[in-house]
C-alpha positions, 0 to 999 in steps of 0.5 A: 500500500503506497501513496495514500493519505491517512489521518490518525487521531490518537497517534501517540499511544501504543497502537497509534505509534505502531500504526504510524511507523507501519504507514509512514514510509510509503504514505502521507499522514496527518497526526492529530494530537491533543496536548503534546505534539508528537516527537517522531521524525518519520517521513511524510508526516505532519501534525496538528492539534485536535480535541477529539471530543469537540465536534468543531475541533474535529471538523476543523482538523479534517478541513485542514487535512483536506487542504493539505492532501486534497483526497483523504483515503482513510481516517483512524480514531484511536483515543481511548480510556480504561476504567475498570470498577463496578458501576456503583463506584463510577463517579459522574466525572469518570462516566463523562470522561469515558463517554467523551474519550471513547464514544463522543470522539468516535461520533465526532469523527463519523459526523465530520467524515459524513460532512467532508469526505467521500470514497474513504475508510473510517476505522473506530475502536471498540473492545472484545469485551462488548460481546462478553460479560466480564466483571467491572467493565460496565463503563467501558462497554457502555461506550464501546457498544455504541461505537459498534452500533454506530458503524452499522448505521453510518455505513448505510447513511453515507454509502451514497458517498462511498464512505466505509465505516468499520470497528475493531474490537481488540482483546487485551493489548500490551500498551501504556493504556493497559499498564495496570494489568500488564505491569502486574505479573499475576494479573498478566498471567491470568489475562494470558490464560483467558486467551486461547493462544496464551498471550495478550496482543501486541500493537502490531496485531491491531495495526495489521487489521487497521492497515487492511481496512484503510487500504483502498483496495479493500473497498467492499467492507463496511458496517462490520466489527472485526474482533481481534482478540486471540480467541478471548470472546469466541473460544473456551478451553476444555480439559 
């Protein structure tokens, strides 16, 4: 895949950093940052500020991307948060923050894409846990399940513009966002054993599927959620 123009919001996290490294050599990238400008020196990349939870900020950011690139082949929205606690312990501030970072940012991208783009691929992030029932995940699944429903609806609303919307639902990925789990040897071992392949995911596992979905050659895929979770949500080991 070469000579395409992509926008990545949330490029400084574990998955975002991997995706940027994978794409930058052969494609043109606009990286959106919130508070701190990315310090990478990769070729073919430019950066601009964006508040992913602000409708107008995301609109302005995509307008900037169109000015720079003329044609946008794909946009990936990666901001996320993980607060794991039972619902009765979640504060209203924590709820609002989680909805804004996860669901509202995704909606803002769908909204801006529908207004400004055509013949493009939009990739949003869910979680494999939406199809499970795991304790203390009420907050995160309430946001991510909305994203999965959103891609189905948006794929119909904007099909006339040849816009494609898909979501990725990862299992546990080794990134700074999941450090509270991956940095605890006991919790990490439990998590590995929940995945039939006996390992947690790597950022490259998710970067690979994102690259597939934003590749203009794969333009007959829309309205789908792709679960990439090492078998977490679909398999169970029996003795």
